[in-house]
C-alpha positions as CSV (number, residue, x, y, z in Angstrom):
1,M,14.9,-0.7,-21.5
2,A,14.7,2.5,-19.4
3,S,12.8,2.3,-16.1
4,T,9.2,3.6,-16.2
5,L,9.9,5.4,-12.9
6,R,12.3,7.7,-14.9
7,S,9.9,8.6,-17.6
8,P,9.0,12.4,-17.6
9,R,5.3,11.8,-17.0
10,V,5.9,9.6,-13.9
11,V,8.6,11.8,-12.5
12,D,6.3,14.9,-12.8
13,V,3.3,13.2,-11.2
14,L,5.4,11.7,-8.3
15,G,7.0,15.1,-7.7
16,R,3.7,16.8,-7.4
17,L,2.3,14.1,-5.1
18,F,5.3,14.2,-2.8
19,A,5.0,17.9,-2.5
20,Q,1.4,17.5,-1.4
21,V,2.5,14.9,1.1
22,E,5.0,17.3,2.7
23,L,2.3,20.0,2.8
24,Q,-0.6,18.0,4.3
25,D,0.6,14.9,6.2
26,P,2.4,16.6,9.1
27,S,-0.6,18.7,10.0
28,A,-2.9,15.7,9.7
29,K,-0.7,13.7,12.1
30,R,-0.6,16.7,14.5
31,R,-4.4,16.8,14.6
32,V,-4.4,13.2,15.8
33,Q,-1.7,13.8,18.4
34,D,-3.4,16.9,19.7
35,R,-6.7,15.1,20.1
36,E,-5.1,12.1,21.9
37,I,-3.3,14.5,24.3
38,E,-6.7,16.3,24.9
39,L,-8.4,13.0,25.6
40,G,-5.5,11.3,27.4
41,R,-5.9,8.1,25.4
42,R,-5.1,6.6,22.1
43,L,-7.7,7.0,19.4
44,S,-9.1,4.0,17.5
45,Q,-8.0,3.6,13.9
46,A,-11.4,4.7,12.7
47,Q,-11.2,7.9,14.8
48,R,-7.7,8.5,13.5
49,Y,-8.7,8.2,9.9
50,E,-11.6,10.6,10.4
51,L,-9.2,13.2,11.7
52,Y,-6.7,12.5,8.9
53,G,-9.4,13.5,6.4
54,E,-8.1,13.8,2.8
55,A,-4.4,13.9,3.7
56,P,-2.4,11.5,1.6
57,L,-0.7,9.6,4.5
58,A,1.7,8.4,1.9
59,I,4.8,6.2,1.9
60,T,8.2,7.7,1.5
61,R,10.1,7.7,-1.8
62,E,12.4,4.9,-0.5
63,V,9.5,2.7,0.3
64,G,8.0,3.3,-3.1
65,E,11.3,2.4,-4.8
66,L,11.3,-0.8,-2.7
67,L,7.8,-1.6,-4.1
68,Y,9.1,-1.1,-7.6
69,V,12.1,-3.4,-7.0
70,L,9.9,-6.1,-5.5
71,T,7.5,-6.0,-8.4
72,V,10.2,-6.2,-11.0
73,S,12.4,-8.8,-9.2
74,R,9.4,-11.0,-8.4
75,R,8.3,-10.6,-12.0
76,A,4.8,-10.1,-10.6
77,R,1.9,-10.4,-12.9
78,S,-0.8,-9.9,-10.3
79,V,-0.5,-7.3,-7.5
80,V,-3.1,-6.3,-4.9
81,E,-2.8,-3.1,-2.8
82,F,-4.8,-2.3,0.4
83,G,-4.9,1.5,0.7
84,C,-4.4,3.5,-2.5
85,S,-4.9,7.0,-1.0
86,L,-3.9,9.5,-3.7
87,G,-2.1,6.8,-5.8
88,L,1.6,7.3,-4.8
89,S,2.3,3.7,-3.9
90,T,0.1,2.6,-6.7
91,I,2.2,4.4,-9.3
92,F,5.4,2.7,-8.0
93,L,3.7,-0.7,-8.2
94,A,2.2,-0.1,-11.6
95,A,5.5,1.1,-13.0
96,G,7.0,-2.2,-11.9
97,L,4.3,-4.0,-13.7
98,R,4.9,-1.9,-16.8
99,D,8.5,-3.0,-16.8
100,N,7.6,-6.7,-16.4
101,N,6.4,-9.2,-18.9
102,D,6.3,-6.7,-21.8
103,G,4.0,-4.5,-19.9
104,A,1.5,-7.2,-19.0
105,G,0.0,-7.7,-15.6
106,S,-2.7,-6.2,-13.4
107,L,-2.9,-4.3,-10.1
108,I,-6.1,-4.3,-8.0
109,T,-6.0,-1.4,-5.5
110,T,-8.5,-0.3,-2.9
111,E,-9.6,3.0,-1.4
112,L,-12.3,3.7,1.1
113,L,-12.8,7.4,0.3
114,S,-14.3,8.3,-3.1
115,G,-12.5,11.7,-3.1
116,K,-9.1,10.1,-2.8
117,A,-10.0,7.5,-5.3
118,K,-11.0,10.2,-7.8
119,T,-7.6,11.9,-7.4
120,A,-5.7,8.6,-7.6
121,R,-7.4,7.8,-11.0
122,E,-6.5,11.2,-12.3
123,K,-2.8,10.8,-11.2
124,L,-2.6,7.3,-12.7
125,T,-4.0,8.6,-16.0
126,E,-1.5,11.5,-16.0
127,A,1.3,9.0,-15.3
128,G,0.2,6.8,-18.2
129,L,-0.4,3.8,-15.9
130,N,-4.2,3.7,-15.6
131,D,-4.5,0.8,-18.0
132,L,-2.8,-1.5,-15.6
133,V,-4.9,-0.6,-12.5
134,E,-8.3,-1.5,-11.3
135,L,-9.3,0.8,-8.4
136,R,-12.1,-0.5,-6.2
137,V,-13.8,2.0,-3.9
138,G,-15.2,0.9,-0.6
139,D,-14.5,-1.4,2.3
140,A,-11.5,-3.6,1.3
141,L,-12.9,-6.6,3.1
142,Q,-15.8,-6.4,0.6
143,T,-14.1,-5.1,-2.5
144,L,-11.3,-7.7,-2.4
145,A,-13.5,-10.6,-1.5
146,N,-13.9,-11.8,-5.1
147,V,-10.2,-11.7,-6.1
148,T,-9.6,-14.9,-8.1
149,E,-6.2,-14.6,-9.7
150,P,-3.1,-15.9,-7.8
151,V,-1.6,-12.9,-6.1
152,D,2.2,-12.5,-6.6
153,L,2.6,-9.4,-4.5
154,L,0.4,-7.9,-1.8
155,F,1.0,-4.4,-0.3
156,L,-0.7,-3.4,2.9
157,D,-0.9,0.3,3.6
158,G,-4.5,1.0,4.8
159,R,-5.8,1.0,8.3
160,N,-3.4,-0.8,10.5
161,D,-6.1,-2.8,12.4
162,L,-7.2,-4.3,9.1
163,Y,-3.8,-5.6,7.9
164,L,-4.4,-9.1,9.3
165,P,-8.1,-9.4,8.2
166,V,-7.1,-8.3,4.7
167,L,-4.2,-10.8,4.6
168,R,-6.4,-13.6,5.9
169,L,-9.0,-12.8,3.3
170,L,-6.4,-13.1,0.5
171,E,-4.2,-15.9,1.9
172,P,-6.1,-18.6,-0.2
173,R,-5.2,-16.6,-3.3
174,L,-1.5,-16.0,-2.5
175,A,0.7,-17.6,-5.2
176,P,3.6,-19.9,-4.2
177,D,6.5,-17.6,-3.0
178,A,4.2,-14.6,-2.9
179,L,5.6,-11.5,-1.3
180,V,3.6,-9.5,1.3
181,A,4.9,-6.0,2.2
182,A,3.3,-4.0,5.0
183,D,4.1,-0.4,5.7
184,L,4.4,0.1,9.4
185,S,3.8,2.9,11.9
186,V,5.8,3.7,15.0
187,E,4.8,1.6,18.1
188,D,1.3,1.0,16.9
189,P,-0.3,-1.7,19.0
190,D,-2.9,-2.3,16.3
191,L,-0.1,-3.8,14.1
192,L,0.8,-6.5,16.7
193,P,-1.7,-9.2,15.6
194,Y,-0.5,-8.8,12.0
195,L,3.2,-9.0,13.0
196,E,2.6,-12.0,15.3
197,H,0.9,-13.8,12.4
198,V,3.6,-13.3,9.7
199,R,6.4,-14.0,12.2
200,E,4.9,-17.2,13.5
201,R,6.6,-20.0,11.8
202,A,3.4,-22.2,11.7
203,Q,1.6,-19.6,9.5
204,G,3.9,-20.4,6.6
205,Y,5.9,-17.1,6.1
206,F,9.4,-16.1,6.4
207,S,9.4,-12.4,7.5
208,I,12.0,-9.7,8.0
209,N,11.7,-6.0,9.1
210,L,13.3,-3.5,6.8
211,P,14.5,-0.2,8.3
212,L,12.8,2.2,5.8
213,D,10.8,5.1,7.3
214,A,8.9,3.6,10.3
215,G,9.6,0.1,9.0
216,V,8.4,-2.3,6.3
217,E,7.6,-5.9,7.2
218,L,8.5,-8.0,4.2
219,S,7.3,-11.6,4.2
220,V,7.5,-14.4,1.7
221,R,4.9,-17.2,1.6
222,I,6.8,-20.5,2.0
223,A,4.0,-22.9,2.9
């Protein structure tokens, strides 16, 4: 069976989204850097996201392909994503679900901004993957509070200071041998509590750092 990632619809949508990333993300990051230089201090995550605005802040293609491989190799049926943005990472995850279990499975994804969520829904529809995805708009600590299905794969790519709260919220729902992938940022102190948690043996994870983009922390639930 051919990979869904190679279907013309998905290739077209991903190509247009990555072009938008190249156009918008560098200037959004410069806005944050310039403001921090002006103030002489690091901005909070909330302040950073306000300056980022509607920019995608997307993963790289390599990280997306990793998500696809993880979804397929884990034979995941239930995936949760924190931080949908315009739907790039969501497409990679949903494509993996499409190629699993005769197309069965479900992906719950979250996005705080309604404008981004609207675009993500449009792109998922254009890619032919919207039937696999439930997109919840709002604060992820509220929208993910009622997840009941065992989660096979969790992808964290929203605000860095919320990685650990979101993980803790969903830990009771993680399936045995669940995978947790976290997209990292360069030298971000807000990530330290999360990294300490998944790297601490007593928490029940085995965790490694993959050198893709600024890094991906990949953890398996072994408790």
